[in-house]
N, C-alpha and C positions, 0 to 999 in steps of 0.2 A: 079433190075439191079444194078450192082456195079457202083458207081460214083467215079471218080477221085477227088483228092484234090489238090488244088494249093494254095501255101502260099507265100506272099511277105512280107518282113520286110523292113521298111524304117526308115530313120532318119528324123524326123520332120513330123508334121501333113499335110502340103500341099502336100507332096509327096505321102503319103498313100491315101489321098483323091483323088488325080489325078489317082493313080494306081487303086483304087477301081472303080472309075467311068469308066475308060477305059476298065477294065476287064468285067464289066457287059454289056457294049456296044459292045464289040468285039466278044463275044461268048454267046451261050445259057447256061449260068452258073448262079448259085445262090450264093449270098454272104451269108455265114453261120456264120462267126466269124469276129469280129473286137475288138481289145483291145490295150492298151498300154503295151509295153514290159518292158522297163526300160530306164532311161536317154534320154528321147525324142524319143525313138524307138517305132514304131507302127507296128502291125501285121494285115493283112487282109487275110482271107481264103475264097476260093470259092469251089463249088462242081459242077460237071457236067460230061458229057462224056469226055473221054480222049482227043480226038481231039479238043473239045471245050475248055477244060481247058488249053491245050498247047497254043492255039491261044490267049486266054484271058490273060494268064500270060505273054506272050511275049508283048502284048499291054500294060499291066500294068507296066511292067519293063520300057518300053520306056517312058510312060507318067510320071512315078515317077521320072525318071532321068531328064525329061524336066521341071518339076515343079521348080519354083524359089527356089533355095537353096536345091533342092531335091537330095536325095541320096538313092538309093536302096542298102541295106546292103546285103541281101541274098534273095534267093527264092528257092522253092522246089516244086516238083510235085510228088505225089504218085498215080500211075495209078489205083491201086485197093487195098485200105487199108482193112485189115482184120477186122473182127467184134470186136476183143478185142481192136484194136486201136480206132475204132469208139466209143466204150463204155467208154473209158478213156478220150480221148481228146475231146474238144468242137468243133467237126467238123460235127456232125450229123444235119439233118434237124429238127429244132425245130418248135414248134407251131408258133413262132414269124416269121419265114422265110418261112413257108410252103406255104403261099399264093403267094410267088414269085418263087416257085420251077419251073424249066424249063421242067422237065420230070418226 
């Protein structure tokens, strides 16, 4: 079953931590990627069903903005990424996150 991808980029670690926490609590999603982007920017990516990802990203944006000094720079949702996108970008379910997979 294809899984949507949701990504949030924030300025500062507290905002990305709050966003990631809110996303995994708001929907049946799996956190598949987290990393620093540049200049204090952080990325977090989740996978799950489209409706769940939409709900989770909305909650993550709200939480990231409410974190002290938090700023959500951008966000994006891909409802059904193609296989070549999954093969190149680090958004697939890895062995590390498989135990937390929601479906």
